[in-house]
C-alpha positions as a Markdown table, in Angstrom:
| # | Residue | x | y | z |
|---|---|---|---|---|
| 1 | Met | -5.5 | 18.4 | -7.4 |
| 2 | Gly | -5.4 | 18.4 | -3.7 |
| 3 | Lys | -8.7 | 19.9 | -3.3 |
| 4 | Tyr | -10.2 | 17.1 | -5.4 |
| 5 | Ile | -8.5 | 14.1 | -3.5 |
| 6 | Gly | -9.5 | 15.7 | -0.3 |
| 7 | Lys | -13.3 | 16.0 | -1.3 |
| 8 | Arg | -13.3 | 12.4 | -2.3 |
| 9 | Leu | -11.7 | 11.1 | 0.8 |
| 10 | Leu | -14.2 | 13.2 | 2.7 |
| 11 | Ser | -17.0 | 11.7 | 0.6 |
| 12 | Leu | -16.0 | 8.4 | 1.7 |
| 13 | Ile | -16.4 | 8.6 | 5.5 |
| 14 | Pro | -20.2 | 8.3 | 5.4 |
| 15 | Val | -19.9 | 5.4 | 3.0 |
| 16 | Ile | -17.5 | 3.4 | 5.3 |
| 17 | Phe | -19.8 | 4.3 | 8.3 |
| 18 | Ile | -22.8 | 2.7 | 6.7 |
| 19 | Val | -21.0 | -0.2 | 5.5 |
| 20 | Thr | -19.7 | -0.8 | 9.2 |
| 21 | Phe | -23.0 | -0.2 | 10.4 |
| 22 | Ile | -24.5 | -2.7 | 8.3 |
| 23 | Val | -22.0 | -5.3 | 9.0 |
| 24 | Phe | -22.6 | -4.8 | 13.0 |
| 25 | Val | -26.4 | -5.2 | 12.6 |
| 26 | Ile | -26.0 | -8.5 | 10.9 |
| 27 | Met | -23.7 | -10.1 | 12.9 |
| 28 | His | -26.3 | -9.3 | 16.0 |
| 29 | Ile | -29.2 | -10.5 | 14.4 |
| 30 | Thr | -27.7 | -13.8 | 13.4 |
| 31 | Pro | -28.4 | -16.9 | 15.6 |
| 32 | Gly | -25.4 | -17.9 | 17.7 |
| 33 | Gly | -22.7 | -16.0 | 19.4 |
| 34 | Pro | -18.7 | -16.0 | 20.4 |
| 35 | Ala | -19.5 | -17.3 | 23.9 |
| 36 | Ala | -21.3 | -20.4 | 22.4 |
| 37 | Ala | -18.6 | -20.8 | 19.9 |
| 38 | Ile | -15.9 | -20.5 | 22.6 |
| 39 | Leu | -17.3 | -22.7 | 24.9 |
| 40 | Gly | -18.9 | -25.6 | 23.0 |
| 41 | Leu | -22.1 | -27.1 | 22.6 |
| 42 | Glu | -22.3 | -28.5 | 26.0 |
| 43 | Ala | -21.9 | -25.3 | 27.6 |
| 44 | Ser | -25.1 | -24.4 | 30.0 |
| 45 | Pro | -26.8 | -21.2 | 29.1 |
| 46 | Glu | -25.8 | -20.0 | 32.7 |
| 47 | Glu | -21.9 | -20.3 | 31.3 |
| 48 | Val | -23.0 | -18.7 | 28.0 |
| 49 | Ala | -24.5 | -15.7 | 29.7 |
| 50 | Arg | -21.3 | -15.2 | 32.0 |
| 51 | Leu | -19.1 | -14.9 | 29.0 |
| 52 | Asn | -21.2 | -12.8 | 27.0 |
| 53 | Ala | -21.3 | -10.6 | 29.9 |
| 54 | Glu | -17.7 | -10.6 | 30.5 |
| 55 | Leu | -17.2 | -9.6 | 26.5 |
| 56 | Gly | -19.4 | -6.9 | 26.7 |
| 57 | Leu | -22.1 | -8.5 | 24.4 |
| 58 | Glu | -24.9 | -8.2 | 26.9 |
| 59 | Asp | -24.8 | -4.1 | 26.7 |
| 60 | Pro | -27.3 | -2.5 | 24.3 |
| 61 | Phe | -26.5 | -2.7 | 20.6 |
| 62 | Trp | -25.8 | 1.2 | 20.4 |
| 63 | Val | -23.4 | 1.0 | 23.4 |
| 64 | Gln | -21.4 | -2.2 | 21.6 |
| 65 | Tyr | -21.4 | -0.2 | 18.4 |
| 66 | Trp | -19.9 | 2.9 | 19.9 |
| 67 | Asn | -17.6 | 1.0 | 21.8 |
| 68 | Trp | -16.5 | -0.6 | 18.8 |
| 69 | Leu | -16.6 | 2.7 | 16.4 |
| 70 | Ser | -14.5 | 4.4 | 19.0 |
| 71 | Gly | -11.8 | 2.0 | 19.2 |
| 72 | Val | -11.7 | 1.8 | 15.3 |
| 73 | Leu | -11.4 | 5.7 | 15.2 |
| 74 | Thr | -8.2 | 5.2 | 17.4 |
| 75 | Gly | -7.2 | 2.4 | 15.2 |
| 76 | Asp | -8.1 | -0.4 | 17.4 |
| 77 | Leu | -10.2 | -2.9 | 15.7 |
| 78 | Gly | -10.6 | -5.0 | 18.8 |
| 79 | His | -9.7 | -8.3 | 20.4 |
| 80 | Ser | -10.5 | -11.8 | 18.6 |
| 81 | Tyr | -12.3 | -14.0 | 21.2 |
| 82 | Tyr | -11.4 | -17.1 | 20.0 |
| 83 | Met | -7.5 | -16.5 | 18.7 |
| 84 | Asn | -7.0 | -14.4 | 22.1 |
| 85 | Arg | -5.0 | -11.9 | 19.9 |
| 86 | Ser | -5.7 | -8.6 | 18.7 |
| 87 | Val | -7.4 | -8.0 | 15.5 |
| 88 | Asn | -5.0 | -5.6 | 14.4 |
| 89 | Ser | -2.1 | -8.4 | 14.5 |
| 90 | Ala | -4.3 | -10.9 | 13.0 |
| 91 | Ile | -5.0 | -8.6 | 10.0 |
| 92 | Ala | -1.6 | -7.7 | 9.6 |
| 93 | Ala | -0.4 | -11.5 | 9.5 |
| 94 | Asn | -2.8 | -12.3 | 6.9 |
| 95 | Tyr | -3.0 | -9.0 | 4.8 |
| 96 | Gly | 0.1 | -9.6 | 2.8 |
| 97 | Pro | -0.9 | -12.8 | 1.2 |
| 98 | Thr | -4.2 | -11.3 | 0.0 |
| 99 | Val | -2.7 | -8.1 | -1.4 |
| 100 | Ala | 0.1 | -10.7 | -3.1 |
| 101 | Leu | -2.5 | -12.6 | -4.7 |
| 102 | Ala | -4.8 | -9.5 | -5.9 |
| 103 | Leu | -1.7 | -8.1 | -7.5 |
| 104 | Phe | -0.2 | -10.7 | -9.1 |
| 105 | Ala | -3.6 | -11.9 | -10.6 |
| 106 | Thr | -4.5 | -8.0 | -11.5 |
| 107 | Phe | -0.8 | -8.3 | -13.3 |
| 108 | Leu | -2.0 | -11.1 | -15.3 |
| 109 | Ser | -5.2 | -10.1 | -16.2 |
| 110 | Val | -4.0 | -6.7 | -17.3 |
| 111 | Ile | -1.1 | -8.0 | -19.5 |
| 112 | Phe | -3.5 | -10.8 | -20.9 |
| 113 | Gly | -6.5 | -8.8 | -21.2 |
| 114 | Val | -5.3 | -5.8 | -22.8 |
| 115 | Gly | -3.3 | -7.9 | -25.1 |
| 116 | Phe | -6.1 | -10.3 | -26.4 |
| 117 | Gly | -8.2 | -7.1 | -26.7 |
| 118 | Leu | -5.4 | -5.6 | -28.9 |
| 119 | Leu | -5.3 | -8.9 | -30.6 |
| 120 | Ala | -9.1 | -8.9 | -31.2 |
| 121 | Val | -9.0 | -5.1 | -32.9 |
| 122 | Tyr | -6.2 | -5.7 | -34.9 |
| 123 | Tyr | -7.4 | -8.8 | -36.5 |
| 124 | Arg | -11.0 | -7.7 | -36.4 |
| 125 | Lys | -13.8 | -9.5 | -38.4 |
| 126 | Ser | -11.7 | -12.4 | -38.7 |
| 127 | Trp | -11.7 | -16.0 | -36.9 |
| 128 | Ile | -9.0 | -14.6 | -34.3 |
| 129 | Asp | -11.6 | -12.0 | -33.4 |
| 130 | Arg | -14.3 | -14.2 | -33.1 |
| 131 | Leu | -12.0 | -16.6 | -31.1 |
| 132 | Val | -11.0 | -14.2 | -28.6 |
| 133 | Val | -14.8 | -12.6 | -28.2 |
| 134 | Gly | -15.8 | -16.4 | -27.6 |
| 135 | Ser | -13.1 | -17.3 | -25.0 |
| 136 | Thr | -13.9 | -14.3 | -23.0 |
| 137 | Leu | -17.7 | -15.2 | -22.7 |
| 138 | Val | -16.4 | -18.6 | -21.6 |
| 139 | Gly | -13.9 | -17.1 | -19.2 |
| 140 | Gln | -16.6 | -14.9 | -17.6 |
| 141 | Ala | -19.2 | -17.3 | -17.3 |
| 142 | Thr | -17.0 | -19.9 | -15.3 |
| 143 | Pro | -16.7 | -19.5 | -11.7 |
| 144 | Ser | -13.1 | -18.9 | -10.0 |
| 145 | Phe | -14.0 | -22.2 | -7.5 |
| 146 | Val | -14.6 | -24.2 | -10.8 |
| 147 | Leu | -11.4 | -23.1 | -12.5 |
| 148 | Ser | -9.6 | -23.5 | -9.2 |
| 149 | Ile | -10.5 | -27.3 | -9.4 |
| 150 | Leu | -9.8 | -27.8 | -12.6 |
| 151 | Leu | -6.2 | -26.2 | -12.2 |
| 152 | Leu | -5.4 | -28.1 | -9.2 |
| 153 | Ile | -6.1 | -31.2 | -10.5 |
| 154 | Leu | -4.4 | -30.7 | -13.7 |
| 155 | Phe | -1.3 | -28.8 | -12.7 |
| 156 | Ala | -0.6 | -30.0 | -9.2 |
| 157 | Val | -2.3 | -33.5 | -8.9 |
| 158 | Val | -1.4 | -35.2 | -12.5 |
| 159 | Tyr | 1.5 | -33.1 | -13.7 |
| 160 | Arg | 2.8 | -31.8 | -10.4 |
| 161 | Ile | 4.1 | -28.6 | -11.8 |
| 162 | Phe | 2.8 | -26.7 | -8.8 |
| 163 | Pro | 2.0 | -26.9 | -5.2 |
| 164 | Val | -1.5 | -28.1 | -4.3 |
| 165 | Ser | -1.7 | -25.7 | -1.5 |
| 166 | Gly | 0.2 | -23.2 | 0.7 |
| 167 | Tyr | 2.1 | -20.0 | 0.7 |
| 168 | Arg | 5.6 | -18.9 | 0.6 |
| 169 | Pro | 6.4 | -15.2 | 1.1 |
| 170 | Leu | 8.4 | -13.0 | -0.5 |
| 171 | Ser | 11.3 | -13.5 | 1.8 |
| 172 | Ser | 11.4 | -17.0 | 1.0 |
| 173 | Gly | 12.7 | -16.1 | -2.8 |
| 174 | Ile | 10.9 | -14.7 | -5.5 |
| 175 | Gly | 10.7 | -18.2 | -7.3 |
| 176 | Gln | 9.0 | -20.0 | -4.3 |
| 177 | His | 6.8 | -17.3 | -3.9 |
| 178 | Leu | 5.3 | -16.8 | -7.4 |
| 179 | Arg | 5.1 | -20.8 | -7.8 |
| 180 | Tyr | 2.5 | -21.1 | -5.1 |
| 181 | Leu | 0.9 | -17.7 | -6.0 |
| 182 | Phe | 0.7 | -18.9 | -9.8 |
| 183 | Leu | -2.4 | -21.3 | -9.7 |
| 184 | Pro | -4.6 | -19.3 | -7.6 |
| 185 | Ser | -3.7 | -16.0 | -9.1 |
| 186 | Val | -4.7 | -17.8 | -12.7 |
| 187 | Ala | -8.0 | -18.9 | -11.3 |
| 188 | Ile | -9.0 | -15.4 | -10.1 |
| 189 | Ala | -7.5 | -13.8 | -13.2 |
| 190 | Ile | -9.4 | -15.6 | -16.0 |
| 191 | Gly | -12.5 | -14.0 | -15.4 |
| 192 | Gln | -10.9 | -10.6 | -14.8 |
| 193 | Thr | -8.8 | -11.2 | -18.0 |
| 194 | Ala | -12.2 | -11.8 | -20.0 |
| 195 | Leu | -14.0 | -8.7 | -18.7 |
| 196 | Ile | -10.7 | -6.6 | -19.7 |
| 197 | Ala | -10.2 | -8.1 | -23.0 |
| 198 | Arg | -14.0 | -7.4 | -23.8 |
| 199 | Ile | -13.7 | -3.6 | -22.7 |
| 200 | Thr | -10.3 | -3.0 | -24.4 |
| 201 | Arg | -11.9 | -4.4 | -27.7 |
| 202 | Ser | -15.0 | -2.5 | -27.6 |
| 203 | Ser | -13.4 | 1.0 | -26.9 |
| 204 | Leu | -10.8 | 0.3 | -29.5 |
| 205 | Leu | -13.5 | -0.7 | -32.2 |
| 206 | Glu | -15.0 | 3.1 | -31.2 |
| 207 | Ile | -12.2 | 4.6 | -31.8 |
| 208 | Val | -10.1 | 2.9 | -34.8 |
| 209 | Asp | -12.6 | 4.2 | -37.3 |
| 210 | Ala | -12.4 | 8.0 | -36.0 |
| 211 | Asn | -11.2 | 10.9 | -38.1 |
| 212 | Tyr | -7.5 | 11.2 | -36.7 |
| 213 | Ile | -6.9 | 7.6 | -37.3 |
| 214 | Leu | -8.1 | 7.4 | -40.8 |
| 215 | Thr | -5.6 | 10.6 | -41.4 |
| 216 | Gly | -3.0 | 8.3 | -39.6 |
| 217 | Arg | -3.8 | 5.7 | -42.2 |
| 218 | Met | -3.7 | 8.0 | -45.1 |
| 219 | Lys | -0.4 | 9.3 | -43.9 |
| 220 | Gly | 1.0 | 5.6 | -44.3 |
| 221 | Leu | 1.1 | 4.7 | -40.4 |
| 222 | Ser | 1.1 | 1.1 | -39.6 |
| 223 | Glu | -1.9 | -0.5 | -38.2 |
| 224 | Arg | 0.2 | -1.7 | -35.1 |
| 225 | Ser | 1.5 | 1.9 | -34.6 |
| 226 | Leu | -1.9 | 3.6 | -34.8 |
| 227 | Leu | -3.3 | 1.1 | -32.0 |
| 228 | Leu | -0.5 | 1.2 | -29.6 |
| 229 | Lys | 0.5 | 4.7 | -29.9 |
| 230 | His | -2.9 | 6.5 | -30.8 |
| 231 | Ser | -6.0 | 4.5 | -30.2 |
| 232 | Leu | -4.9 | 2.9 | -26.8 |
| 233 | Lys | -4.3 | 5.9 | -25.1 |
| 234 | Asn | -7.8 | 7.6 | -25.9 |
| 235 | Ala | -9.2 | 4.3 | -24.8 |
| 236 | Leu | -7.6 | 4.0 | -21.4 |
| 237 | Leu | -10.4 | 5.5 | -19.3 |
| 238 | Pro | -12.9 | 2.5 | -19.5 |
| 239 | Ile | -10.0 | 0.2 | -19.4 |
| 240 | Leu | -8.7 | 1.6 | -16.1 |
| 241 | Thr | -12.0 | 1.7 | -14.4 |
| 242 | Val | -12.2 | -1.9 | -15.2 |
| 243 | Ile | -8.8 | -2.7 | -13.7 |
| 244 | Gly | -9.5 | -0.6 | -10.5 |
| 245 | Gln | -12.8 | -2.3 | -9.9 |
| 246 | Gly | -11.2 | -5.5 | -10.7 |
| 247 | Leu | -8.4 | -4.9 | -8.1 |
| 248 | Gly | -10.5 | -3.7 | -5.8 |
| 249 | Gly | -13.0 | -6.5 | -6.0 |
| 250 | Leu | -10.1 | -9.0 | -5.9 |
| 251 | Leu | -9.2 | -8.0 | -2.4 |
| 252 | Ser | -12.5 | -9.0 | -1.3 |
| 253 | Gly | -13.0 | -11.7 | -4.0 |
| 254 | Thr | -10.4 | -14.1 | -2.9 |
| 255 | Ile | -12.5 | -16.0 | 0.0 |
| 256 | Val | -13.0 | -19.0 | -2.0 |
| 257 | Val | -9.8 | -19.4 | -3.9 |
| 258 | Glu | -7.8 | -18.6 | -0.7 |
| 259 | Thr | -9.7 | -21.4 | 1.2 |
| 260 | Ile | -9.3 | -24.2 | -1.8 |
| 261 | Phe | -5.3 | -23.1 | -2.3 |
| 262 | Gly | -4.8 | -23.1 | 1.8 |
| 263 | Ile | -3.4 | -19.4 | 1.7 |
| 264 | Pro | -3.5 | -17.7 | 5.0 |
| 265 | Gly | -4.7 | -14.3 | 3.7 |
| 266 | Leu | -7.8 | -12.2 | 4.7 |
| 267 | Gly | -10.4 | -14.4 | 3.0 |
| 268 | Gln | -9.4 | -17.6 | 5.1 |
| 269 | Leu | -9.5 | -15.2 | 8.3 |
| 270 | Leu | -13.2 | -14.1 | 7.5 |
| 271 | Val | -14.2 | -17.6 | 7.1 |
| 272 | Asn | -12.9 | -18.6 | 10.1 |
| 273 | Gly | -14.4 | -15.6 | 12.1 |
| 274 | Ile | -17.4 | -16.7 | 10.8 |
| 275 | Ser | -17.6 | -20.1 | 11.4 |
| 276 | Arg | -16.6 | -19.2 | 15.0 |
| 277 | Arg | -18.8 | -16.0 | 15.4 |
| 278 | Asp | -15.9 | -14.0 | 16.2 |
| 279 | Tyr | -17.4 | -10.5 | 15.6 |
| 280 | Ala | -14.3 | -8.4 | 16.0 |
| 281 | Val | -12.5 | -10.3 | 13.3 |
| 282 | Ile | -15.6 | -10.3 | 10.8 |
| 283 | Gln | -16.0 | -6.7 | 11.2 |
| 284 | Gly | -12.5 | -5.9 | 11.0 |
| 285 | Val | -11.8 | -7.8 | 8.0 |
| 286 | Ile | -14.6 | -6.4 | 6.3 |
| 287 | Leu | -13.8 | -2.9 | 7.6 |
| 288 | Ile | -10.2 | -3.2 | 5.9 |
| 289 | Ile | -11.4 | -4.7 | 2.7 |
| 290 | Ala | -14.2 | -2.0 | 2.2 |
| 291 | Val | -11.6 | 0.6 | 2.6 |
| 292 | Ser | -9.0 | -1.1 | 0.7 |
| 293 | Tyr | -11.5 | -1.1 | -2.2 |
| 294 | Ile | -12.5 | 2.6 | -1.8 |
| 295 | Leu | -8.7 | 3.7 | -1.8 |
| 296 | Val | -8.1 | 1.5 | -5.1 |
| 297 | Asn | -11.1 | 3.4 | -6.6 |
| 298 | Leu | -9.3 | 6.7 | -5.2 |
| 299 | Ala | -6.5 | 5.8 | -7.2 |
| 300 | Val | -8.0 | 5.5 | -10.3 |
| 301 | Asp | -9.9 | 8.5 | -10.0 |
| 302 | Val | -6.8 | 10.3 | -9.3 |
| 303 | Leu | -5.4 | 8.3 | -12.6 |
| 304 | Tyr | -8.3 | 9.7 | -14.7 |
| 305 | Ser | -7.5 | 13.5 | -13.8 |
| 306 | Val | -3.8 | 12.9 | -15.1 |
| 307 | Ile | -4.8 | 11.2 | -18.3 |
| 308 | Asp | -7.8 | 13.3 | -18.9 |
| 309 | Pro | -7.0 | 17.1 | -17.2 |
| 310 | Arg | -10.4 | 18.0 | -18.1 |
| 311 | Ile | -11.8 | 15.7 | -15.1 |
| 312 | Ala | -9.9 | 17.6 | -12.5 |
| 313 | Leu | -11.0 | 21.0 | -14.0 |
| 314 | Glu | -14.5 | 19.8 | -13.6 |
| 315 | Ala | -13.8 | 18.6 | -10.1 |
| 316 | Lys | -12.6 | 22.6 | -9.4 |
| 317 | Lys | -15.4 | 24.0 | -10.9 |
| 318 | Asp | -17.7 | 21.8 | -8.6 |
């Protein structure tokens, strides 16, 4: 198992390198720059050039990239020109809300997604099954920003059950913490719930008529017992894949929702960095999101080998 994880970690190094390089290139070929954002529109070209030189932005591209990459390798993500603070501290301050939002949204999507998938299979070929399938299509087709606006209008403006915007850390109490997270989490979770429900349903439908399930029915086992104790375990691999990819995607896909709900997470930090051309912030946030996504998927791979030992054996043979 240790060798398998080690090989996977080593294979991720080139991926992270490519991601950081692409981001660095994009940042330096787009018009504008941090000096112009800091000094404002009325700054003269001489003033902009002077500040660029002070910030090291007049150095050749490869020199700038190597300076940034060498800092990353020592744990230094750089300095924010606009906020006048280290990128490490900015990310540390904004990482918690994004992780809390992603985890709560994933929790909701797993509970309801697997639940609706089981419900559809239990009542397969009935109106309940058709209702679940139809709802999942609508859920996947509706963008999260549309859901965010609808939820805000209904539950925050009209009924005033939840706050319009903001965030409360866990230290302020679990009730307040979840109250501020609930609407944005639901807005994000609906699409993921629909996907998990569809995958759960399709995976279980391939199993419920297998020979060992038919044998269980002949022995008098209830349909509920066959679904929960026998079928679901063997359908876990594709479900876990979707959950893992969804969690990793949520860490990078909360940008719009965080902006709408005023949550001070990585998404809002990234949007502010882009608007201010703050290269160090943009590169640091994208790097952290990429690493988080990769580590989540690595954790899912490890779970694969726990659920199905044959995967670990195949890895050893390789």
